N, C-alpha and C positions, 0 to 999 in steps of 0.2 A: 972351583977355576975353571972346570969344564962349562958351566953355565955360562960364565963371563967369556968364553971363547966363543962359543955357539952365539950369544948375543952379539957380540963383535963383529965374527963374519955375517950373521943377519942383517946388521946395519950396513956392513960394506957394501954386500948384494942388492941392499935396497939404494944405495947411491948411483950404483952401476946401472940400475934397471930405470931409474927416474931420470938418468940423464941422456934423453935420445936425441939431444941436439936441436937444432934451429929447421925450421922449413926452408929450402931454397928454391928458386923459380929460375929456370933458364927460358928464354926465350928469343926470337929473330924476328927481322922486318920480313915481311911476305910479300911487299909489294908499295907502290906509291902512288898516291892521287893528290891533287893540289886543289885547293879551294878557297874562294873569298872569305874573308872575314870581316865583320863590320864590327868595330870598336866604340861605338858611341854609347853603348850601356855601360854596367858595371863590370863585366868580364867581355871578351871577344867571343861572338857568335857566328858561326857557318852562316854564308848569305846566299841566297842565290839570286838576288836582285841584279840587273844589268848594269847599275850604276850605284857607286858608293863615294862618299867623300875622301878626298886622299889624305887628309887630315886624322882619319880613323880607320886606315886600310890595313888589312895585314894579310896574311896566307897561312891557311891550315895545311900541315902535310900529314895525310892520313897514310900511315906506316904499315898498317894491315899486320900489325905484330901478331903472332902466334905463339904460344906457349909450347917448348919442345921437350921440357920436362921438370919434374917438381920432385925433390926429396922429402922424403918423409922423416918427421921429426914432430916432436910436441907443441914447440912455440913458433910462432910467425914474428920474427925480429927483424924489421928491414933496416935497423941500423948495423948489426952483425952481420945480416945475410942479405944486402939488397938484391932485386932482381939481376940476373946478368943478361946481359945481351951478347950471344954467341958470335955475332958478326956485326959489331958496331960500325958506326959511321967513320970513314977516313977524312970524307971531304964533302962539301956542300957547296953548291954554285946556283946561283940566282941570276937571271937575265929577263930582260924584255925586249919583246920585238919593235919597241919604238923608243926613242932617246928619252933619258931621265932629265939631264941636264946638259950643260956644257962640257962637263968632264966625263959622263957617261953617255956616249952614244948607244944608239941599239945593238944588242948582242953583247954589250960590256956586262963585268961582275957588278953585281948590285948588292952584295953582301954587305957591305958597309952602311947602307940604308936601310937594314933591318936590325932588330934584335929579338932574340929568342925570350919568349914569355911562358914561363913554366907554370903559370896559374896565379901567380902574384907577383908585383913589381919589385919587391925586394931581393928576388932571387932571378931577375931578367940578366940576358947578357948580350953586349953587342958583340955583332958576327963580325970578324975580320977577315980578310982575304977569304980563302977557303977553307978555313979550320972551322970542323964542325963543333957544335955545341953539345955537351954531355946532357942527354935526357935526364931528367930529376924527376919521377913519378911521386915522390915523397912531398912536393910543394905543389903540386896539382891538386885542385879542387876537388876532384872526383877520387882523391885517396882516402881511404884504403880501398874502395869500391874497385876501382882499377888497379889491379897489382901491377901491372907492367906500362910501359909506355905504348900506347897506342895512337898518340897524334903529337904533334909539335905545332905551336902557335908562333909564326913571326910577325911582329908587328912593324910595321913601315915607321921610321924614324922621322921624316919628313915628305911631303907630296913631291911629287914631280914637277919641273918647271913646266914641262909641257904635257899640261891636263888633256885629258882626252881619252878615246879609245885604245887599249893595249891587252897584250897577253904576256903572261909572267911564265916563265919555264925553271923549274928546279930539277937539277942534277945533283943525285947524292951517290957518292961512291964507297962502297962497304971495304972493310977491312981485307976481305978475301979478293978486291977488285971487280966485285959485281958491282954494275951500274943500273940506276934506275932514273928513270927521266919522266917527267910529267908535266902537262900544261894547264894554266888555267883556262878557264872559258874567255870571251872577250870581256871586258869589262872597262865602263866610261869611270873616269876619276874625275871628280870635279872639286 
């Protein structure tokens, strides 16, 4: 009887020792830079060109994400414990210094002209008004090497009616009301 009790207690203690839980990751956005994207290939690529076709143009938001804490555990399970942003986006605003079309004069909100591209087209999301997209690192092509979202790609749905040189501005408002603003360099869309 005593041997059964000792064996039972030993098995129960092994269960508790082996259940360390999942590793969790917390991160936050450390800044914002905006770059041009060329989407003429298989996947969007950051571009330093001074002119790009409007039909394949996009914006890359470099969010300078930094890890703030990491829980210790035995397993990394992104379904049970996805990376958590400590200060996520509350709003995003995309504008241009030039008119886009008749209903979008210079300086007006252009969110409806872009969609969020998280690495594959099946998970893309159209941007509506200033509602932000949810960053989903699990569907990005660098996953799992990139443990949390370091950038976001926004692809232009259709080119502007007024082609030519322009500069895009992106303003992000975080949950704690912190604002980050960045401009692209001048780009000629054709």
